[in-house]
OpenMM code with the backbone's topology and positions (N, CA, C; nanometers):
from openmm import Vec3, app, unit

residues = "MET PRO GLU ARG LYS VAL ALA VAL ALA SER SER VAL GLY LEU HIS ALA ARG PRO ALA THR LEU PHE VAL GLN ALA ALA ALA ARG GLN PRO VAL LYS VAL THR ILE ALA LYS VAL GLY GLY ASP ALA VAL ASP ALA ARG SER VAL LEU PHE VAL LEU GLY LEU ASP VAL ARG SER GLY GLU GLU VAL VAL LEU ALA ALA GLU GLY ASP GLY ALA ASP ALA ALA LEU ASP GLU LEU THR GLU LEU LEU SER THR ASP LEU ASP LYS VAL".split()
positions = [
    Vec3(0.0842, -0.1174, 0.0000),
    Vec3(0.0000, 0.0000, 0.0000),
    Vec3(0.0890, 0.1241, 0.0000),
    Vec3(0.0733, 0.2106, -0.0992),
    Vec3(0.1546, 0.3321, -0.1058),
    Vec3(0.1241, 0.4265, 0.0106),
    Vec3(0.2278, 0.4903, 0.0604),
    Vec3(0.2149, 0.5880, 0.1685),
    Vec3(0.2991, 0.7097, 0.1376),
    Vec3(0.2617, 0.8212, 0.1951),
    Vec3(0.3413, 0.9439, 0.1865),
    Vec3(0.3416, 1.0091, 0.3243),
    Vec3(0.4578, 1.0577, 0.3660),
    Vec3(0.4681, 1.1394, 0.4864),
    Vec3(0.4787, 1.2836, 0.4414),
    Vec3(0.4049, 1.3705, 0.5072),
    Vec3(0.4070, 1.5117, 0.4697),
    Vec3(0.3862, 1.5976, 0.5939),
    Vec3(0.4596, 1.7078, 0.6002),
    Vec3(0.4410, 1.8050, 0.7073),
    Vec3(0.3309, 1.9020, 0.6648),
    Vec3(0.2375, 1.9268, 0.7526),
    Vec3(0.1250, 2.0155, 0.7234),
    Vec3(0.1738, 2.1599, 0.7262),
    Vec3(0.1554, 2.2299, 0.6142),
    Vec3(0.2093, 2.3651, 0.5997),
    Vec3(0.1152, 2.4753, 0.6483),
    Vec3(-0.0137, 2.4474, 0.6595),
    Vec3(-0.1075, 2.5522, 0.7015),
    Vec3(-0.0727, 2.6016, 0.8405),
    Vec3(-0.0776, 2.7331, 0.8580),
    Vec3(-0.0352, 2.7934, 0.9851),
    Vec3(-0.1241, 2.7535, 1.1021),
    Vec3(-0.2483, 2.7130, 1.0748),
    Vec3(-0.3370, 2.6681, 1.1823),
    Vec3(-0.3483, 2.5156, 1.1853),
    Vec3(-0.2685, 2.4465, 1.1068),
    Vec3(-0.2774, 2.3010, 1.0996),
    Vec3(-0.4004, 2.2590, 1.0204),
    Vec3(-0.4492, 2.1396, 1.0485),
    Vec3(-0.5684, 2.0900, 0.9778),
    Vec3(-0.6930, 2.1211, 1.0597),
    Vec3(-0.7293, 2.2475, 1.0606),
    Vec3(-0.8471, 2.2928, 1.1329),
    Vec3(-0.9348, 2.3722, 1.0378),
    Vec3(-1.0648, 2.3670, 1.0592),
    Vec3(-1.1654, 2.4423, 0.9857),
    Vec3(-1.1431, 2.4414, 0.8337),
    Vec3(-1.1056, 2.5541, 0.7781),
    Vec3(-1.0960, 2.5661, 0.6318),
    Vec3(-0.9927, 2.4709, 0.5704),
    Vec3(-0.8695, 2.4637, 0.6213),
    Vec3(-0.7742, 2.3704, 0.5609),
    Vec3(-0.8223, 2.2253, 0.5657),
    Vec3(-0.8848, 2.1858, 0.6757),
    Vec3(-0.9354, 2.0482, 0.6856),
    Vec3(-1.0455, 2.0241, 0.5842),
    Vec3(-1.1334, 2.1219, 0.5670),
    Vec3(-1.2427, 2.1084, 0.4708),
    Vec3(-1.1890, 2.0960, 0.3286),
    Vec3(-1.0921, 2.1782, 0.2927),
    Vec3(-1.0327, 2.1706, 0.1591),
    Vec3(-0.9650, 2.0355, 0.1369),
    Vec3(-0.8959, 1.9859, 0.2383),
    Vec3(-0.8299, 1.8557, 0.2279),
    Vec3(-0.9330, 1.7438, 0.2113),
    Vec3(-1.0360, 1.7443, 0.2928),
    Vec3(-1.1392, 1.6397, 0.2878),
    Vec3(-1.2095, 1.6409, 0.1523),
    Vec3(-1.2396, 1.7583, 0.1000),
    Vec3(-1.3034, 1.7670, -0.0321),
    Vec3(-1.2127, 1.7074, -0.1396),
    Vec3(-1.0839, 1.7355, -0.1318),
    Vec3(-0.9891, 1.6798, -0.2295),
    Vec3(-0.9795, 1.5283, -0.2144),
    Vec3(-0.9795, 1.4801, -0.0913),
    Vec3(-0.9723, 1.3347, -0.0677),
    Vec3(-1.0969, 1.2648, -0.1204),
    Vec3(-1.2114, 1.3305, -0.1059),
    Vec3(-1.3372, 1.2706, -0.1523),
    Vec3(-1.3428, 1.2607, -0.3044),
    Vec3(-1.2700, 1.3458, -0.3735),
    Vec3(-1.2678, 1.3423, -0.5210),
    Vec3(-1.1775, 1.2315, -0.5761),
    Vec3(-1.0985, 1.1698, -0.4924),
    Vec3(-1.0039, 1.0682, -0.5392),
    Vec3(-1.0759, 0.9388, -0.5751),
    Vec3(-1.0220, 0.8640, -0.6708),
    Vec3(-1.0852, 0.7388, -0.7122),
    Vec3(-1.0593, 0.6228, -0.6155),
    Vec3(-0.9802, 0.6481, -0.5126),
    Vec3(-0.9479, 0.5447, -0.4136),
    Vec3(-0.9730, 0.6006, -0.2743),
    Vec3(-0.9932, 0.5113, -0.1783),
    Vec3(-1.0091, 0.5534, -0.0393),
    Vec3(-0.8715, 0.5908, 0.0152),
    Vec3(-0.8648, 0.7054, 0.0804),
    Vec3(-0.7396, 0.7555, 0.1372),
    Vec3(-0.7558, 0.7646, 0.2880),
    Vec3(-0.6510, 0.7265, 0.3606),
    Vec3(-0.6517, 0.7435, 0.5053),
    Vec3(-0.5424, 0.8422, 0.5443),
    Vec3(-0.5596, 0.9019, 0.6615),
    Vec3(-0.4622, 0.9964, 0.7153),
    Vec3(-0.4408, 0.9630, 0.8625),
    Vec3(-0.3179, 0.9767, 0.9075),
    Vec3(-0.2853, 0.9498, 1.0480),
    Vec3(-0.1682, 1.0359, 1.0902),
    Vec3(-0.1618, 1.0652, 1.2190),
    Vec3(-0.0401, 1.1227, 1.2726),
    Vec3(0.0631, 1.0107, 1.2737),
    Vec3(0.1898, 1.0459, 1.2651),
    Vec3(0.2955, 0.9449, 1.2655),
    Vec3(0.2827, 0.8623, 1.3943),
    Vec3(0.2696, 0.7313, 1.3781),
    Vec3(0.2561, 0.6409, 1.4926),
    Vec3(0.1145, 0.6290, 1.5464),
    Vec3(0.0204, 0.7021, 1.4851),
    Vec3(-0.1185, 0.6992, 1.5325),
    Vec3(-0.2077, 0.6148, 1.4448),
    Vec3(-0.3330, 0.6073, 1.4829),
    Vec3(-0.4320, 0.5303, 1.4081),
    Vec3(-0.4793, 0.6098, 1.2864),
    Vec3(-0.4965, 0.5400, 1.1759),
    Vec3(-0.5420, 0.6021, 1.0517),
    Vec3(-0.6930, 0.6218, 1.0546),
    Vec3(-0.7375, 0.7326, 0.9945),
    Vec3(-0.8805, 0.7607, 0.9808),
    Vec3(-0.9120, 0.7889, 0.8348),
    Vec3(-1.0384, 0.7802, 0.8005),
    Vec3(-1.0846, 0.8064, 0.6646),
    Vec3(-1.0638, 0.9543, 0.6325),
    Vec3(-0.9890, 0.9831, 0.5288),
    Vec3(-0.9581, 1.1209, 0.4909),
    Vec3(-1.0786, 1.1925, 0.4311),
    Vec3(-1.1882, 1.1212, 0.4062),
    Vec3(-1.3085, 1.1832, 0.3495),
    Vec3(-1.4027, 1.2354, 0.4575),
    Vec3(-1.3652, 1.2197, 0.5851),
    Vec3(-1.4502, 1.2630, 0.6958),
    Vec3(-1.3894, 1.3841, 0.7653),
    Vec3(-1.4563, 1.4976, 0.7567),
    Vec3(-1.4038, 1.6178, 0.8203),
    Vec3(-1.3977, 1.6002, 0.9723),
    Vec3(-1.4920, 1.5282, 1.0299),
    Vec3(-1.4890, 1.5071, 1.1752),
    Vec3(-1.3690, 1.4229, 1.2177),
    Vec3(-1.3379, 1.3190, 1.1410),
    Vec3(-1.2214, 1.2366, 1.1730),
    Vec3(-1.0928, 1.3164, 1.1566),
    Vec3(-1.0836, 1.3943, 1.0492),
    Vec3(-0.9630, 1.4727, 1.0230),
    Vec3(-0.9441, 1.5788, 1.1319),
    Vec3(-1.0503, 1.6478, 1.1680),
    Vec3(-1.0415, 1.7461, 1.2757),
    Vec3(-1.0038, 1.6796, 1.4080),
    Vec3(-1.0541, 1.5586, 1.4297),
    Vec3(-1.0257, 1.4847, 1.5528),
    Vec3(-0.8795, 1.4477, 1.5696),
    Vec3(-0.8037, 1.4460, 1.4602),
    Vec3(-0.6605, 1.4161, 1.4704),
    Vec3(-0.5833, 1.5287, 1.5390),
    Vec3(-0.6399, 1.6503, 1.5374),
    Vec3(-0.5762, 1.7671, 1.6000),
    Vec3(-0.4339, 1.7878, 1.5481),
    Vec3(-0.4227, 1.7946, 1.4161),
    Vec3(-0.2922, 1.8131, 1.3514),
    Vec3(-0.2559, 1.9610, 1.3528),
    Vec3(-0.1387, 1.9905, 1.4050),
    Vec3(-0.0902, 2.1286, 1.4144),
    Vec3(0.0042, 2.1597, 1.2985),
    Vec3(0.0287, 2.2865, 1.2793),
    Vec3(0.1198, 2.3319, 1.1747),
    Vec3(0.2579, 2.2697, 1.1944),
    Vec3(0.3138, 2.2155, 1.0871),
    Vec3(0.4463, 2.1558, 1.0912),
    Vec3(0.4489, 2.0097, 1.1325),
    Vec3(0.3396, 1.9576, 1.1843),
    Vec3(0.3344, 1.8161, 1.2223),
    Vec3(0.3287, 1.7291, 1.0980),
    Vec3(0.3910, 1.6118, 1.1083),
    Vec3(0.3867, 1.5171, 0.9970),
    Vec3(0.2657, 1.4260, 1.0089),
    Vec3(0.2064, 1.3988, 0.8932),
    Vec3(0.0990, 1.3009, 0.8843),
    Vec3(0.1381, 1.1972, 0.7800),
    Vec3(0.0735, 1.0833, 0.7872),
    Vec3(0.0957, 0.9756, 0.6910),
    Vec3(-0.0328, 0.9553, 0.6127),
    Vec3(-0.0233, 0.9691, 0.4824),
    Vec3(-0.1351, 0.9417, 0.3924),
    Vec3(-0.1141, 0.8043, 0.3316),
    Vec3(-0.2202, 0.7275, 0.3191),
    Vec3(-0.2109, 0.5951, 0.2581),
    Vec3(-0.3330, 0.5718, 0.1703),
    Vec3(-0.3124, 0.4955, 0.0641),
    Vec3(-0.4222, 0.4600, -0.0268),
    Vec3(-0.3867, 0.3287, -0.0940),
    Vec3(-0.4894, 0.2604, -0.1412),
    Vec3(-0.4660, 0.1341, -0.2098),
    Vec3(-0.5584, 0.1263, -0.3298),
    Vec3(-0.5052, 0.0733, -0.4375),
    Vec3(-0.5869, 0.0547, -0.5569),
    Vec3(-0.5316, 0.1311, -0.6745),
    Vec3(-0.6010, 0.1179, -0.7857),
    Vec3(-0.5615, 0.1830, -0.9088),
    Vec3(-0.5745, 0.3343, -0.8941),
    Vec3(-0.4660, 0.4050, -0.9110),
    Vec3(-0.4663, 0.5503, -0.8956),
    Vec3(-0.4206, 0.5971, -0.7596),
    Vec3(-0.3763, 0.5054, -0.6746),
    Vec3(-0.3354, 0.5418, -0.5383),
    Vec3(-0.2176, 0.6388, -0.5379),
    Vec3(-0.1167, 0.6124, -0.6188),
    Vec3(0.0013, 0.6997, -0.6191),
    Vec3(-0.0338, 0.8413, -0.6635),
    Vec3(-0.1151, 0.8546, -0.7674),
    Vec3(-0.1545, 0.9866, -0.8157),
    Vec3(-0.2377, 1.0600, -0.7104),
    Vec3(-0.3263, 0.9875, -0.6440),
    Vec3(-0.4083, 1.0483, -0.5388),
    Vec3(-0.3209, 1.0994, -0.4249),
    Vec3(-0.2242, 1.0179, -0.3837),
    Vec3(-0.1362, 1.0578, -0.2740),
    Vec3(-0.0475, 1.1747, -0.3139),
    Vec3(-0.0031, 1.1755, -0.4378),
    Vec3(0.0784, 1.2886, -0.4854),
    Vec3(-0.0010, 1.4189, -0.4777),
    Vec3(-0.1252, 1.4157, -0.5231),
    Vec3(-0.2092, 1.5360, -0.5218),
    Vec3(-0.2353, 1.5836, -0.3791),
    Vec3(-0.2684, 1.4906, -0.2903),
    Vec3(-0.2992, 1.5287, -0.1528),
    Vec3(-0.1745, 1.5731, -0.0764),
    Vec3(-0.0608, 1.5143, -0.1081),
    Vec3(0.0649, 1.5569, -0.0462),
    Vec3(0.0974, 1.7003, -0.0862),
    Vec3(0.0799, 1.7308, -0.2132),
    Vec3(0.1045, 1.8668, -0.2602),
    Vec3(0.0101, 1.9661, -0.1914),
    Vec3(-0.1145, 1.9254, -0.1743),
    Vec3(-0.2126, 2.0121, -0.1095),
    Vec3(-0.1724, 2.0416, 0.0353),
    Vec3(-0.1353, 1.9389, 0.1104),
    Vec3(-0.0973, 1.9592, 0.2495),
    Vec3(0.0337, 2.0349, 0.2636),
    Vec3(0.1160, 2.0329, 0.1612),
    Vec3(0.2441, 2.1057, 0.1622),
    Vec3(0.2255, 2.2546, 0.1340),
    Vec3(0.1006, 2.2937, 0.1084),
    Vec3(0.0666, 2.4324, 0.0774),
    Vec3(-0.0015, 2.4943, 0.1984),
    Vec3(0.0253, 2.6215, 0.2252),
    Vec3(-0.0452, 2.6913, 0.3329),
    Vec3(-0.1867, 2.7195, 0.2845),
    Vec3(-0.2808, 2.6358, 0.3224),
    Vec3(-0.4181, 2.6465, 0.2743),
    Vec3(-0.4922, 2.7653, 0.3337),
    Vec3(-0.4325, 2.8324, 0.4299),
    Vec3(-0.4935, 2.9528, 0.4859),
    Vec3(-0.4805, 3.0697, 0.3894),
    Vec3(-0.3907, 3.0579, 0.2932),
    Vec3(-0.3646, 3.1671, 0.1987),
    Vec3(-0.4189, 3.1377, 0.0593),
    Vec3(-0.4932, 3.0295, 0.0458),
    Vec3(-0.5484, 2.9908, -0.0851),
    Vec3(-0.6823, 3.0566, -0.1040),
] * unit.nanometer
topology = app.Topology()
chain = topology.addChain("A")
for resn in residues:
    res = topology.addResidue(resn, chain)
    for name in ("N", "CA", "C"):
        topology.addAtom(name, app.Element.getBySymbol(name[0]), res)
């Protein structure tokens, strides 16, 4: 199963607007994507409540994982998104 580690660039972490933008992007993917804090339990990246529940702060690393046809492309897109300060988009 492909995985990517990425540091969250948004100044407020994955809260409110950045989390919503991330969840919307994850929901558009052709594969199910999970997100977790490093060493933590993975949650469905399509759920804003689960993503907010991770309490990811700015600069913290998360692990994205996906399986299936298109997994690498999905992870690349979501990694790029999290590497961007979504507060300024």
